[in-house]
Predicted model as a PDB file, atoms N, CA, C, CB and O in Angstrom, pLDDT in the B-factor column:
MODEL        1                                                                  
ATOM      1  N   MET A   1     163.812  84.723  95.565  1.00 90.00           N  
ATOM      2  CA  MET A   1     162.512  84.353  96.080  1.00 90.00           C  
ATOM      3  C   MET A   1     161.921  85.508  96.890  1.00 90.00           C  
ATOM      4  CB  MET A   1     162.614  83.081  96.937  1.00 90.00           C  
ATOM      5  O   MET A   1     162.540  86.561  97.047  1.00 90.00           O  
ATOM      6  N   TRP A   2     160.731  85.287  97.390  1.00 88.00           N  
ATOM      7  CA  TRP A   2     160.028  86.347  98.114  1.00 88.00           C  
ATOM      8  C   TRP A   2     160.686  86.672  99.450  1.00 88.00           C  
ATOM      9  CB  TRP A   2     158.583  85.947  98.343  1.00 88.00           C  
ATOM     10  O   TRP A   2     160.563  87.806  99.912  1.00 88.00           O  
ATOM     11  N   TYR A   3     161.377  85.737 100.090  1.00 92.00           N  
ATOM     12  CA  TYR A   3     161.969  85.959 101.403  1.00 92.00           C  
ATOM     13  C   TYR A   3     163.229  86.818 101.340  1.00 92.00           C  
ATOM     14  CB  TYR A   3     162.289  84.635 102.051  1.00 92.00           C  
ATOM     15  O   TYR A   3     163.739  87.227 102.383  1.00 92.00           O  
ATOM     16  N   GLU A   4     163.738  87.100 100.151  1.00 93.00           N  
ATOM     17  CA  GLU A   4     164.914  87.961 100.020  1.00 93.00           C  
ATOM     18  C   GLU A   4     164.601  89.418 100.321  1.00 93.00           C  
ATOM     19  CB  GLU A   4     165.488  87.845  98.628  1.00 93.00           C  
ATOM     20  O   GLU A   4     165.515  90.213 100.538  1.00 93.00           O  
ATOM     21  N   ILE A   5     163.338  89.775 100.337  1.00 94.00           N  
ATOM     22  CA  ILE A   5     162.941  91.148 100.624  1.00 94.00           C  
ATOM     23  C   ILE A   5     162.863  91.432 102.120  1.00 94.00           C  
ATOM     24  CB  ILE A   5     161.608  91.441  99.982  1.00 94.00           C  
ATOM     25  O   ILE A   5     162.786  92.596 102.514  1.00 94.00           O  
ATOM     26  N   ILE A   6     162.880  90.411 102.955  1.00 95.00           N  
ATOM     27  CA  ILE A   6     162.698  90.577 104.401  1.00 95.00           C  
ATOM     28  C   ILE A   6     163.776  91.471 105.034  1.00 95.00           C  
ATOM     29  CB  ILE A   6     162.704  89.213 105.080  1.00 95.00           C  
ATOM     30  O   ILE A   6     163.406  92.350 105.813  1.00 95.00           O  
ATOM     31  N   PRO A   7     165.074  91.314 104.760  1.00 94.00           N  
ATOM     32  CA  PRO A   7     166.057  92.216 105.391  1.00 94.00           C  
ATOM     33  C   PRO A   7     165.852  93.684 105.015  1.00 94.00           C  
ATOM     34  CB  PRO A   7     167.465  91.794 105.003  1.00 94.00           C  
ATOM     35  O   PRO A   7     165.938  94.560 105.877  1.00 94.00           O  
ATOM     36  N   SER A   8     165.586  93.956 103.759  1.00 94.00           N  
ATOM     37  CA  SER A   8     165.367  95.349 103.370  1.00 94.00           C  
ATOM     38  C   SER A   8     164.050  95.877 103.931  1.00 94.00           C  
ATOM     39  CB  SER A   8     165.379  95.486 101.845  1.00 94.00           C  
ATOM     40  O   SER A   8     163.947  97.067 104.229  1.00 94.00           O  
ATOM     41  N   LEU A   9     163.056  95.032 104.079  1.00 94.00           N  
ATOM     42  CA  LEU A   9     161.793  95.442 104.685  1.00 94.00           C  
ATOM     43  C   LEU A   9     161.994  95.817 106.148  1.00 94.00           C  
ATOM     44  CB  LEU A   9     160.750  94.324 104.563  1.00 94.00           C  
ATOM     45  O   LEU A   9     161.396  96.783 106.622  1.00 94.00           O  
ATOM     46  N   ILE A  10     162.814  95.080 106.859  1.00 93.00           N  
ATOM     47  CA  ILE A  10     163.104  95.391 108.253  1.00 93.00           C  
ATOM     48  C   ILE A  10     163.850  96.715 108.360  1.00 93.00           C  
ATOM     49  CB  ILE A  10     163.920  94.264 108.898  1.00 93.00           C  
ATOM     50  O   ILE A  10     163.535  97.532 109.226  1.00 93.00           O  
ATOM     51  N   VAL A  11     164.828  96.937 107.500  1.00 93.00           N  
ATOM     52  CA  VAL A  11     165.586  98.189 107.528  1.00 93.00           C  
ATOM     53  C   VAL A  11     164.674  99.374 107.229  1.00 93.00           C  
ATOM     54  CB  VAL A  11     166.748  98.142 106.517  1.00 93.00           C  
ATOM     55  O   VAL A  11     164.715 100.379 107.938  1.00 93.00           O  
ATOM     56  N   VAL A  12     163.858  99.268 106.195  1.00 94.00           N  
ATOM     57  CA  VAL A  12     162.963 100.363 105.826  1.00 94.00           C  
ATOM     58  C   VAL A  12     161.903 100.579 106.909  1.00 94.00           C  
ATOM     59  CB  VAL A  12     162.289 100.074 104.468  1.00 94.00           C  
ATOM     60  O   VAL A  12     161.471 101.712 107.125  1.00 94.00           O  
ATOM     61  N   GLY A  13     161.489  99.535 107.579  1.00 91.00           N  
ATOM     62  CA  GLY A  13     160.496  99.670 108.634  1.00 91.00           C  
ATOM     63  C   GLY A  13     161.057 100.272 109.908  1.00 91.00           C  
ATOM     64  O   GLY A  13     160.330 100.938 110.644  1.00 91.00           O  
ATOM     65  N   LEU A  14     162.328 100.055 110.182  1.00 91.00           N  
ATOM     66  CA  LEU A  14     162.924 100.582 111.411  1.00 91.00           C  
ATOM     67  C   LEU A  14     163.443 102.006 111.276  1.00 91.00           C  
ATOM     68  CB  LEU A  14     164.043  99.694 111.848  1.00 91.00           C  
ATOM     69  O   LEU A  14     163.622 102.685 112.287  1.00 91.00           O  
ATOM     70  N   VAL A  15     163.687 102.471 110.079  1.00 92.00           N  
ATOM     71  CA  VAL A  15     164.221 103.823 109.896  1.00 92.00           C  
ATOM     72  C   VAL A  15     163.303 104.890 110.492  1.00 92.00           C  
ATOM     73  CB  VAL A  15     164.437 104.101 108.416  1.00 92.00           C  
ATOM     74  O   VAL A  15     163.829 105.794 111.141  1.00 92.00           O  
ATOM     75  N   PRO A  16     161.985 104.864 110.330  1.00 91.00           N  
ATOM     76  CA  PRO A  16     161.155 105.897 110.968  1.00 91.00           C  
ATOM     77  C   PRO A  16     160.979 105.692 112.475  1.00 91.00           C  
ATOM     78  CB  PRO A  16     159.796 105.931 110.312  1.00 91.00           C  
ATOM     79  O   PRO A  16     160.655 106.644 113.184  1.00 91.00           O  
ATOM     80  N   VAL A  17     161.181 104.498 112.967  1.00 90.00           N  
ATOM     81  CA  VAL A  17     160.930 104.203 114.376  1.00 90.00           C  
ATOM     82  C   VAL A  17     162.103 104.616 115.262  1.00 90.00           C  
ATOM     83  CB  VAL A  17     160.643 102.719 114.557  1.00 90.00           C  
ATOM     84  O   VAL A  17     161.891 105.060 116.390  1.00 90.00           O  
ATOM     85  N   ILE A  18     163.316 104.480 114.782  1.00 91.00           N  
ATOM     86  CA  ILE A  18     164.503 104.737 115.598  1.00 91.00           C  
ATOM     87  C   ILE A  18     164.584 106.189 116.088  1.00 91.00           C  
ATOM     88  CB  ILE A  18     165.752 104.398 114.805  1.00 91.00           C  
ATOM     89  O   ILE A  18     164.886 106.382 117.265  1.00 91.00           O  
ATOM     90  N   PRO A  19     164.336 107.228 115.272  1.00 89.00           N  
ATOM     91  CA  PRO A  19     164.377 108.596 115.813  1.00 89.00           C  
ATOM     92  C   PRO A  19     163.311 108.857 116.878  1.00 89.00           C  
ATOM     93  CB  PRO A  19     164.210 109.593 114.689  1.00 89.00           C  
ATOM     94  O   PRO A  19     163.559 109.611 117.818  1.00 89.00           O  
ATOM     95  N   GLN A  20     162.151 108.256 116.749  1.00 86.00           N  
ATOM     96  CA  GLN A  20     161.111 108.449 117.755  1.00 86.00           C  
ATOM     97  C   GLN A  20     161.510 107.829 119.085  1.00 86.00           C  
ATOM     98  CB  GLN A  20     159.792 107.854 117.277  1.00 86.00           C  
ATOM     99  O   GLN A  20     161.303 108.433 120.138  1.00 86.00           O  
ATOM    100  N   LEU A  21     162.073 106.642 119.048  1.00 88.00           N  
ATOM    101  CA  LEU A  21     162.532 106.016 120.281  1.00 88.00           C  
ATOM    102  C   LEU A  21     163.700 106.792 120.881  1.00 88.00           C  
ATOM    103  CB  LEU A  21     162.938 104.561 120.023  1.00 88.00           C  
ATOM    104  O   LEU A  21     163.797 106.948 122.098  1.00 88.00           O  
ATOM    105  N   GLY A  22     164.581 107.273 120.017  1.00 89.00           N  
ATOM    106  CA  GLY A  22     165.703 108.070 120.500  1.00 89.00           C  
ATOM    107  C   GLY A  22     165.248 109.353 121.169  1.00 89.00           C  
ATOM    108  O   GLY A  22     165.784 109.730 122.211  1.00 89.00           O  
ATOM    109  N   ALA A  23     164.268 110.030 120.587  1.00 87.00           N  
ATOM    110  CA  ALA A  23     163.745 111.260 121.182  1.00 87.00           C  
ATOM    111  C   ALA A  23     163.081 110.971 122.525  1.00 87.00           C  
ATOM    112  CB  ALA A  23     162.745 111.936 120.231  1.00 87.00           C  
ATOM    113  O   ALA A  23     163.196 111.769 123.454  1.00 87.00           O  
ATOM    114  N   TYR A  24     162.395 109.850 122.635  1.00 85.00           N  
ATOM    115  CA  TYR A  24     161.748 109.482 123.894  1.00 85.00           C  
ATOM    116  C   TYR A  24     162.785 109.342 125.009  1.00 85.00           C  
ATOM    117  CB  TYR A  24     160.957 108.167 123.731  1.00 85.00           C  
ATOM    118  O   TYR A  24     162.626 109.912 126.089  1.00 85.00           O  
ATOM    119  N   TYR A  25     163.839 108.588 124.742  1.00 89.00           N  
ATOM    120  CA  TYR A  25     164.844 108.352 125.776  1.00 89.00           C  
ATOM    121  C   TYR A  25     165.720 109.570 126.037  1.00 89.00           C  
ATOM    122  CB  TYR A  25     165.710 107.184 125.387  1.00 89.00           C  
ATOM    123  O   TYR A  25     166.146 109.779 127.173  1.00 89.00           O  
ATOM    124  N   LEU A  26     166.001 110.381 125.017  1.00 88.00           N  
ATOM    125  CA  LEU A  26     166.774 111.608 125.245  1.00 88.00           C  
ATOM    126  C   LEU A  26     165.986 112.603 126.083  1.00 88.00           C  
ATOM    127  CB  LEU A  26     167.173 112.250 123.911  1.00 88.00           C  
ATOM    128  O   LEU A  26     166.548 113.235 126.977  1.00 88.00           O  
ATOM    129  N   ASN A  27     164.697 112.751 125.809  1.00 84.00           N  
ATOM    130  CA  ASN A  27     163.873 113.638 126.628  1.00 84.00           C  
ATOM    131  C   ASN A  27     163.767 113.112 128.054  1.00 84.00           C  
ATOM    132  CB  ASN A  27     162.475 113.791 126.016  1.00 84.00           C  
ATOM    133  O   ASN A  27     163.773 113.891 129.006  1.00 84.00           O  
ATOM    134  N   GLN A  28     163.671 111.811 128.202  1.00 83.00           N  
ATOM    135  CA  GLN A  28     163.619 111.218 129.545  1.00 83.00           C  
ATOM    136  C   GLN A  28     164.922 111.509 130.298  1.00 83.00           C  
ATOM    137  CB  GLN A  28     163.374 109.681 129.460  1.00 83.00           C  
ATOM    138  O   GLN A  28     164.889 111.804 131.493  1.00 83.00           O  
ATOM    139  N   TYR A  29     166.033 111.431 129.630  1.00 86.00           N  
ATOM    140  CA  TYR A  29     167.323 111.636 130.283  1.00 86.00           C  
ATOM    141  C   TYR A  29     167.578 113.109 130.602  1.00 86.00           C  
ATOM    142  CB  TYR A  29     168.441 111.099 129.405  1.00 86.00           C  
ATOM    143  O   TYR A  29     167.977 113.437 131.720  1.00 86.00           O  
ATOM    144  N   PHE A  30     167.352 113.999 129.635  1.00 83.00           N  
ATOM    145  CA  PHE A  30     167.702 115.407 129.825  1.00 83.00           C  
ATOM    146  C   PHE A  30     166.609 116.212 130.520  1.00 83.00           C  
ATOM    147  CB  PHE A  30     168.010 116.033 128.497  1.00 83.00           C  
ATOM    148  O   PHE A  30     166.919 117.089 131.327  1.00 83.00           O  
ATOM    149  N   LEU A  31     165.357 115.942 130.231  1.00 75.00           N  
ATOM    150  CA  LEU A  31     164.263 116.743 130.782  1.00 75.00           C  
ATOM    151  C   LEU A  31     163.588 116.087 131.974  1.00 75.00           C  
ATOM    152  CB  LEU A  31     163.240 117.011 129.716  1.00 75.00           C  
ATOM    153  O   LEU A  31     162.892 116.763 132.732  1.00 75.00           O  
ATOM    154  N   GLY A  32     163.771 114.811 132.155  1.00 75.00           N  
ATOM    155  CA  GLY A  32     163.122 114.123 133.251  1.00 75.00           C  
ATOM    156  C   GLY A  32     161.731 113.628 132.916  1.00 75.00           C  
ATOM    157  O   GLY A  32     161.078 113.010 133.758  1.00 75.00           O  
ATOM    158  N   ASN A  33     161.269 113.882 131.718  1.00 72.00           N  
ATOM    159  CA  ASN A  33     159.970 113.382 131.281  1.00 72.00           C  
ATOM    160  C   ASN A  33     160.082 112.953 129.823  1.00 72.00           C  
ATOM    161  CB  ASN A  33     158.856 114.462 131.463  1.00 72.00           C  
ATOM    162  O   ASN A  33     160.838 113.552 129.059  1.00 72.00           O  
ATOM    163  N   PRO A  34     159.341 111.927 129.433  1.00 74.00           N  
ATOM    164  CA  PRO A  34     159.503 111.399 128.081  1.00 74.00           C  
ATOM    165  C   PRO A  34     158.851 112.247 126.994  1.00 74.00           C  
ATOM    166  CB  PRO A  34     158.945 110.026 128.020  1.00 74.00           C  
ATOM    167  O   PRO A  34     159.223 112.132 125.827  1.00 74.00           O  
ATOM    168  N   MET A  35     157.897 113.086 127.346  1.00 72.00           N  
ATOM    169  CA  MET A  35     157.200 113.877 126.332  1.00 72.00           C  
ATOM    170  C   MET A  35     157.591 115.337 126.450  1.00 72.00           C  
ATOM    171  CB  MET A  35     155.675 113.719 126.467  1.00 72.00           C  
ATOM    172  O   MET A  35     157.490 115.932 127.523  1.00 72.00           O  
ATOM    173  N   ARG A  36     158.027 115.901 125.367  1.00 68.00           N  
ATOM    174  CA  ARG A  36     158.412 117.301 125.351  1.00 68.00           C  
ATOM    175  C   ARG A  36     157.267 118.117 124.785  1.00 68.00           C  
ATOM    176  CB  ARG A  36     159.704 117.516 124.531  1.00 68.00           C  
ATOM    177  O   ARG A  36     156.681 117.756 123.764  1.00 68.00           O  
ATOM    178  N   ARG A  37     156.956 119.199 125.437  1.00 69.00           N  
ATOM    179  CA  ARG A  37     155.877 120.064 124.954  1.00 69.00           C  
ATOM    180  C   ARG A  37     156.458 121.279 124.266  1.00 69.00           C  
ATOM    181  CB  ARG A  37     154.955 120.494 126.109  1.00 69.00           C  
ATOM    182  O   ARG A  37     157.527 121.769 124.630  1.00 69.00           O  
ATOM    183  N   ASP A  38     155.751 121.751 123.281  1.00 69.00           N  
ATOM    184  CA  ASP A  38     156.153 122.935 122.541  1.00 69.00           C  
ATOM    185  C   ASP A  38     155.605 124.155 123.270  1.00 69.00           C  
ATOM    186  CB  ASP A  38     155.649 122.884 121.063  1.00 69.00           C  
ATOM    187  O   ASP A  38     154.392 124.268 123.450  1.00 69.00           O  
ATOM    188  N   MET A  39     156.472 125.064 123.692  1.00 75.00           N  
ATOM    189  CA  MET A  39     156.056 126.207 124.492  1.00 75.00           C  
ATOM    190  C   MET A  39     156.090 127.521 123.708  1.00 75.00           C  
ATOM    191  CB  MET A  39     156.936 126.319 125.713  1.00 75.00           C  
ATOM    192  O   MET A  39     156.207 128.591 124.307  1.00 75.00           O  
ATOM    193  N   ARG A  40     155.990 127.455 122.398  1.00 77.00           N  
ATOM    194  CA  ARG A  40     156.046 128.687 121.617  1.00 77.00           C  
ATOM    195  C   ARG A  40     154.746 129.456 121.650  1.00 77.00           C  
ATOM    196  CB  ARG A  40     156.408 128.379 120.197  1.00 77.00           C  
ATOM    197  O   ARG A  40     154.765 130.685 121.577  1.00 77.00           O  
ATOM    198  N   ASP A  41     153.631 128.787 121.755  1.00 83.00           N  
ATOM    199  CA  ASP A  41     152.336 129.465 121.762  1.00 83.00           C  
ATOM    200  C   ASP A  41     151.877 129.704 123.186  1.00 83.00           C  
ATOM    201  CB  ASP A  41     151.286 128.648 120.994  1.00 83.00           C  
ATOM    202  O   ASP A  41     152.186 128.923 124.086  1.00 83.00           O  
ATOM    203  N   ILE A  42     151.137 130.787 123.390  1.00 87.00           N  
ATOM    204  CA  ILE A  42     150.644 131.123 124.720  1.00 87.00           C  
ATOM    205  C   ILE A  42     149.651 130.076 125.213  1.00 87.00           C  
ATOM    206  CB  ILE A  42     149.993 132.510 124.715  1.00 87.00           C  
ATOM    207  O   ILE A  42     149.581 129.808 126.413  1.00 87.00           O  
ATOM    208  N   TRP A  43     148.875 129.475 124.293  1.00 88.00           N  
ATOM    209  CA  TRP A  43     147.918 128.444 124.679  1.00 88.00           C  
ATOM    210  C   TRP A  43     148.627 127.233 125.282  1.00 88.00           C  
ATOM    211  CB  TRP A  43     147.081 128.017 123.469  1.00 88.00           C  
ATOM    212  O   TRP A  43     148.169 126.675 126.279  1.00 88.00           O  
ATOM    213  N   ASP A  44     149.725 126.833 124.687  1.00 81.00           N  
ATOM    214  CA  ASP A  44     150.478 125.690 125.196  1.00 81.00           C  
ATOM    215  C   ASP A  44     151.077 125.978 126.569  1.00 81.00           C  
ATOM    216  CB  ASP A  44     151.581 125.309 124.218  1.00 81.00           C  
ATOM    217  O   ASP A  44     151.129 125.091 127.422  1.00 81.00           O  
ATOM    218  N   ARG A  45     151.528 127.210 126.787  1.00 83.00           N  
ATOM    219  CA  ARG A  45     152.061 127.576 128.102  1.00 83.00           C  
ATOM    220  C   ARG A  45     150.963 127.572 129.159  1.00 83.00           C  
ATOM    221  CB  ARG A  45     152.730 128.956 128.045  1.00 83.00           C  
ATOM    222  O   ARG A  45     151.191 127.169 130.300  1.00 83.00           O  
ATOM    223  N   HIS A  46     149.767 128.025 128.774  1.00 88.00           N  
ATOM    224  CA  HIS A  46     148.644 127.992 129.719  1.00 88.00           C  
ATOM    225  C   HIS A  46     148.268 126.553 130.074  1.00 88.00           C  
ATOM    226  CB  HIS A  46     147.424 128.726 129.131  1.00 88.00           C  
ATOM    227  O   HIS A  46     148.004 126.244 131.236  1.00 88.00           O  
ATOM    228  N   MET A  47     148.244 125.684 129.076  1.00 83.00           N  
ATOM    229  CA  MET A  47     147.888 124.290 129.344  1.00 83.00           C  
ATOM    230  C   MET A  47     148.954 123.601 130.197  1.00 83.00           C  
ATOM    231  CB  MET A  47     147.695 123.529 128.027  1.00 83.00           C  
ATOM    232  O   MET A  47     148.629 122.759 131.035  1.00 83.00           O  
ATOM    233  N   PHE A  48     150.216 123.952 129.989  1.00 81.00           N  
ATOM    234  CA  PHE A  48     151.291 123.377 130.790  1.00 81.00           C  
ATOM    235  C   PHE A  48     151.159 123.803 132.243  1.00 81.00           C  
ATOM    236  CB  PHE A  48     152.660 123.791 130.237  1.00 81.00           C  
ATOM    237  O   PHE A  48     151.272 122.971 133.143  1.00 81.00           O  
ATOM    238  N   THR A  49     150.920 125.086 132.485  1.00 85.00           N  
ATOM    239  CA  THR A  49     150.773 125.559 133.861  1.00 85.00           C  
ATOM    240  C   THR A  49     149.484 125.041 134.486  1.00 85.00           C  
ATOM    241  CB  THR A  49     150.798 127.087 133.904  1.00 85.00           C  
ATOM    242  O   THR A  49     149.448 124.790 135.691  1.00 85.00           O  
ATOM    243  N   ARG A  50     148.436 124.878 133.705  1.00 83.00           N  
ATOM    244  CA  ARG A  50     147.194 124.313 134.223  1.00 83.00           C  
ATOM    245  C   ARG A  50     147.408 122.872 134.675  1.00 83.00           C  
ATOM    246  CB  ARG A  50     146.086 124.379 133.161  1.00 83.00           C  
ATOM    247  O   ARG A  50     146.963 122.484 135.754  1.00 83.00           O  
ATOM    248  N   ASP A  51     148.090 122.083 133.851  1.00 80.00           N  
ATOM    249  CA  ASP A  51     148.357 120.699 134.221  1.00 80.00           C  
ATOM    250  C   ASP A  51     149.271 120.623 135.438  1.00 80.00           C  
ATOM    251  CB  ASP A  51     148.980 119.946 133.048  1.00 80.00           C  
ATOM    252  O   ASP A  51     149.113 119.731 136.271  1.00 80.00           O  
ATOM    253  N   SER A  52     150.213 121.533 135.551  1.00 81.00           N  
ATOM    254  CA  SER A  52     151.091 121.554 136.717  1.00 81.00           C  
ATOM    255  C   SER A  52     150.305 121.900 137.977  1.00 81.00           C  
ATOM    256  CB  SER A  52     152.234 122.559 136.512  1.00 81.00           C  
ATOM    257  O   SER A  52     150.538 121.326 139.041  1.00 81.00           O  
ATOM    258  N   ARG A  53     149.382 122.830 137.850  1.00 82.00           N  
ATOM    259  CA  ARG A  53     148.601 123.263 139.008  1.00 82.00           C  
ATOM    260  C   ARG A  53     147.613 122.189 139.454  1.00 82.00           C  
ATOM    261  CB  ARG A  53     147.854 124.552 138.686  1.00 82.00           C  
ATOM    262  O   ARG A  53     147.475 121.939 140.651  1.00 82.00           O  
ATOM    263  N   ILE A  54     146.932 121.556 138.517  1.00 78.00           N  
ATOM    264  CA  ILE A  54     145.903 120.574 138.859  1.00 78.00           C  
ATOM    265  C   ILE A  54     146.513 119.267 139.321  1.00 78.00           C  
ATOM    266  CB  ILE A  54     144.991 120.325 137.672  1.00 78.00           C  
ATOM    267  O   ILE A  54     146.084 118.699 140.325  1.00 78.00           O  
ATOM    268  N   ASP A  55     147.498 118.791 138.606  1.00 76.00           N  
ATOM    269  CA  ASP A  55     147.995 117.438 138.830  1.00 76.00           C  
ATOM    270  C   ASP A  55     149.353 117.394 139.512  1.00 76.00           C  
ATOM    271  CB  ASP A  55     148.077 116.714 137.530  1.00 76.00           C  
ATOM    272  O   ASP A  55     149.683 116.403 140.164  1.00 76.00           O  
ATOM    273  N   GLY A  56     150.134 118.438 139.376  1.00 76.00           N  
ATOM    274  CA  GLY A  56     151.467 118.437 139.946  1.00 76.00           C  
ATOM    275  C   GLY A  56     152.525 117.899 139.003  1.00 76.00           C  
ATOM    276  O   GLY A  56     153.715 118.113 139.232  1.00 76.00           O  
ATOM    277  N   ALA A  57     152.126 117.214 137.960  1.00 74.00           N  
ATOM    278  CA  ALA A  57     153.062 116.661 136.985  1.00 74.00           C  
ATOM    279  C   ALA A  57     152.474 116.886 135.595  1.00 74.00           C  
ATOM    280  CB  ALA A  57     153.336 115.133 137.251  1.00 74.00           C  
ATOM    281  O   ALA A  57     151.554 116.168 135.203  1.00 74.00           O  
ATOM    282  N   PRO A  58     152.975 117.856 134.844  1.00 72.00           N  
ATOM    283  CA  PRO A  58     152.340 118.205 133.571  1.00 72.00           C  
ATOM    284  C   PRO A  58     152.497 117.159 132.475  1.00 72.00           C  
ATOM    285  CB  PRO A  58     152.892 119.492 133.085  1.00 72.00           C  
ATOM    286  O   PRO A  58     151.769 117.206 131.484  1.00 72.00           O  
ATOM    287  N   TRP A  59     153.419 116.225 132.621  1.00 71.00           N  
ATOM    288  CA  TRP A  59     153.626 115.240 131.560  1.00 71.00           C  
ATOM    289  C   TRP A  59     152.858 113.957 131.796  1.00 71.00           C  
ATOM    290  CB  TRP A  59     155.090 114.928 131.425  1.00 71.00           C  
ATOM    291  O   TRP A  59     152.890 113.060 130.952  1.00 71.00           O  
ATOM    292  N   LYS A  60     152.169 113.843 132.918  1.00 71.00           N  
ATOM    293  CA  LYS A  60     151.358 112.662 133.185  1.00 71.00           C  
ATOM    294  C   LYS A  60     149.912 112.983 132.834  1.00 71.00           C  
ATOM    295  CB  LYS A  60     151.487 112.208 134.675  1.00 71.00           C  
ATOM    296  O   LYS A  60     149.267 113.791 133.503  1.00 71.00           O  
ATOM    297  N   HIS A  61     149.414 112.358 131.798  1.00 69.00           N  
ATOM    298  CA  HIS A  61     148.058 112.621 131.351  1.00 69.00           C  
ATOM    299  C   HIS A  61     147.104 111.743 132.134  1.00 69.00           C  
ATOM    300  CB  HIS A  61     147.913 112.377 129.833  1.00 69.00           C  
ATOM    301  O   HIS A  61     147.179 110.515 132.076  1.00 69.00           O  
ATOM    302  N   ARG A  62     146.215 112.376 132.858  1.00 71.00           N  
ATOM    303  CA  ARG A  62     145.231 111.641 133.629  1.00 71.00           C  
ATOM    304  C   ARG A  62     143.852 112.147 133.244  1.00 71.00           C  
ATOM    305  CB  ARG A  62     145.479 111.791 135.157  1.00 71.00           C  
ATOM    306  O   ARG A  62     143.720 113.129 132.513  1.00 71.00           O  
ATOM    307  N   GLY A  63     142.856 111.487 133.727  1.00 73.00           N  
ATOM    308  CA  GLY A  63     141.484 111.804 133.332  1.00 73.00           C  
ATOM    309  C   GLY A  63     140.838 112.872 134.177  1.00 73.00           C  
ATOM    310  O   GLY A  63     141.515 113.654 134.845  1.00 73.00           O  
ATOM    311  N   LEU A  64     139.527 112.897 134.142  1.00 74.00           N  
ATOM    312  CA  LEU A  64     138.749 113.913 134.840  1.00 74.00           C  
ATOM    313  C   LEU A  64     138.760 113.739 136.346  1.00 74.00           C  
ATOM    314  CB  LEU A  64     137.339 113.897 134.351  1.00 74.00           C  
ATOM    315  O   LEU A  64     138.298 114.629 137.060  1.00 74.00           O  
ATOM    316  N   GLU A  65     139.265 112.637 136.852  1.00 74.00           N  
ATOM    317  CA  GLU A  65     139.256 112.429 138.291  1.00 74.00           C  
ATOM    318  C   GLU A  65     140.190 113.391 139.027  1.00 74.00           C  
ATOM    319  CB  GLU A  65     139.641 111.005 138.602  1.00 74.00           C  
ATOM    320  O   GLU A  65     140.060 113.548 140.241  1.00 74.00           O  
ATOM    321  N   ASN A  66     141.128 114.039 138.327  1.00 70.00           N  
ATOM    322  CA  ASN A  66     142.032 114.986 138.977  1.00 70.00           C  
ATOM    323  C   ASN A  66     141.472 116.388 139.034  1.00 70.00           C  
ATOM    324  CB  ASN A  66     143.348 115.009 138.266  1.00 70.00           C  
ATOM    325  O   ASN A  66     141.997 117.215 139.780  1.00 70.00           O  
ATOM    326  N   ILE A  67     140.440 116.692 138.290  1.00 71.00           N  
ATOM    327  CA  ILE A  67     139.873 118.031 138.292  1.00 71.00           C  
ATOM    328  C   ILE A  67     138.949 118.155 139.495  1.00 71.00           C  
ATOM    329  CB  ILE A  67     139.112 118.327 136.962  1.00 71.00           C  
ATOM    330  O   ILE A  67     138.060 117.322 139.677  1.00 71.00           O  
ATOM    331  N   PRO A  68     139.145 119.190 140.329  1.00 71.00           N  
ATOM    332  CA  PRO A  68     138.292 119.327 141.518  1.00 71.00           C  
ATOM    333  C   PRO A  68     136.834 119.614 141.142  1.00 71.00           C  
ATOM    334  CB  PRO A  68     138.825 120.447 142.423  1.00 71.00           C  
ATOM    335  O   PRO A  68     136.552 120.162 140.076  1.00 71.00           O  
ATOM    336  N   ASP A  69     135.934 119.243 142.017  1.00 75.00           N  
ATOM    337  CA  ASP A  69     134.492 119.409 141.774  1.00 75.00           C  
ATOM    338  C   ASP A  69     133.952 120.718 142.336  1.00 75.00           C  
ATOM    339  CB  ASP A  69     133.725 118.248 142.379  1.00 75.00           C  
ATOM    340  O   ASP A  69     132.830 120.743 142.843  1.00 75.00           O  
ATOM    341  N   ASP A  70     134.700 121.784 142.263  1.00 68.00           N  
ATOM    342  CA  ASP A  70     134.256 123.073 142.832  1.00 68.00           C  
ATOM    343  C   ASP A  70     132.995 123.569 142.190  1.00 68.00           C  
ATOM    344  CB  ASP A  70     135.333 124.121 142.684  1.00 68.00           C  
ATOM    345  O   ASP A  70     132.494 124.633 142.554  1.00 68.00           O  
TER     346      ASP A  70                                                      
ENDMDL                                                                          
END                                                                             
């Protein structure tokens, strides 16, 4: 019947999700933040240091309220 496909559907649906959840928790444990940034390009390094300077925490994405009105 049609309900026999449900176990395989769950397995196929969870296979792409498990590595993403694992990466989230591994980065949280080892790096102290859940999102890892790629630092190979100079632009990414500039944005990381900019976020650190403006907000103090580069992995917390906040809006325009943190940018000073100079």
